C-alpha positions in Angstrom: 55.6 -75.8 63.1 58.8 -75.0 60.8 61.9 -77.2 61.7 65.3 -77.0 61.1 68.0 -79.4 62.0 71.6 -78.6 62.0 73.1 -81.9 60.7 76.0 -82.3 58.5 73.7 -82.5 55.1 71.4 -80.0 56.1 70.9 -76.7 54.5 71.3 -74.9 57.7 74.3 -76.7 58.5 77.1 -74.0 59.1 74.6 -71.1 59.1 74.3 -70.3 62.8 76.5 -70.1 65.6 76.3 -73.3 67.7 74.6 -71.7 70.5 71.8 -70.0 68.6 71.0 -72.7 65.8 66.9 -72.6 65.7 65.0 -75.7 66.2 61.6 -74.6 65.5 59.2 -71.8 64.9 55.5 -71.8 65.8 53.1 -69.7 64.3 49.8 -70.1 66.1 47.8 -66.9 64.9 48.1 -63.7 63.6 49.7 -62.6 66.8 51.0 -65.5 68.3 54.3 -67.0 67.3 56.7 -69.0 69.5 60.7 -69.5 68.7 62.4 -72.4 70.2 66.2 -72.0 70.3 69.0 -74.6 69.9 69.0 -74.8 73.9 65.4 -75.8 73.7 64.0 -72.9 75.3 60.7 -71.7 74.1 60.6 -67.9 73.4 57.3 -66.3 72.6 57.7 -63.6 69.6 56.4 -60.1 70.0 56.4 -57.2 67.6 56.4 -53.6 68.9 56.7 -50.3 68.0 58.4 -47.6 70.1 57.9 -43.9 70.2 55.6 -41.5 68.2 54.8 -43.1 65.2 52.0 -45.7 66.5 52.6 -45.3 70.2 52.7 -42.6 72.5 55.8 -40.6 73.1 58.0 -42.9 75.4 55.7 -45.8 75.4 56.0 -49.4 73.6 52.7 -50.7 71.7 52.3 -54.3 70.7 51.4 -54.9 66.9 50.1 -57.8 64.7 53.3 -59.9 63.9 55.1 -58.4 60.6 53.1 -55.2 60.9 54.7 -52.3 58.9 55.2 -49.8 61.6 56.8 -52.4 63.8 60.6 -51.2 65.0 61.0 -53.9 67.7 60.6 -57.5 68.1 60.8 -59.0 71.6 61.7 -62.4 72.5 60.3 -63.5 76.0 60.4 -66.9 77.7 58.6 -68.7 80.4 60.3 -67.3 83.2 60.3 -63.7 81.8 63.7 -63.1 80.5 63.6 -60.8 77.7 65.6 -60.0 74.4 64.9 -57.3 71.9 65.9 -56.8 68.3 66.1 -53.5 66.8 64.7 -53.4 63.0 66.9 -51.8 60.7 65.1 -49.1 58.7 65.0 -51.0 55.6 65.3 -54.5 57.1 62.5 -57.1 56.8 60.0 -57.9 59.4 58.8 -61.0 58.1 58.7 -64.0 60.4 60.3 -66.7 59.1 62.9 -69.4 60.8 66.0 -68.2 59.1 65.0 -64.1 59.7 63.9 -65.0 63.2 67.1 -67.3 64.0 69.2 -64.3 62.9 67.2 -61.7 64.9 67.6 -63.8 67.8 71.5 -64.1 67.8 71.6 -60.0 67.0 69.2 -59.3 69.9 70.5 -58.5 73.5 69.3 -59.1 76.8 66.9 -56.4 78.6 67.6 -55.5 82.0 66.5 -57.7 84.8 63.1 -56.5 86.1 60.0 -57.8 87.0 58.6 -60.6 84.9 57.1 -59.2 81.6 53.5 -59.8 81.3 52.1 -58.8 77.5 49.2 -56.8 77.7 46.0 -58.6 76.7 44.9 -58.2 73.1 41.4 -57.4 72.4 40.8 -60.4 70.7 42.5 -62.9 72.9 
């Protein structure tokens, strides 16, 4: 687990707006990671591609975290709220605490709908 604190003497103090300061990033496996925001909400991280590059036109496909073809990172919490961050063309796909916190801060909420249940990975 990677942890950060926002104390006055912390190297991350002042780097993030108060509502999105990260508290932790857990990497459990190649395709399992959880980001916990400053409010203590735990978000599952999914990397996906959308469109013709690796998925059928108009469809999403979940890929391993940090895969080169990823163009969207989704954050999904336990109640099914979804946030999405679209990578810039030359943007970093690395999953580090700083990158994840920045991407989470820049992500937007997706339209409310039925709870998001990610597709089963064949190795899960």
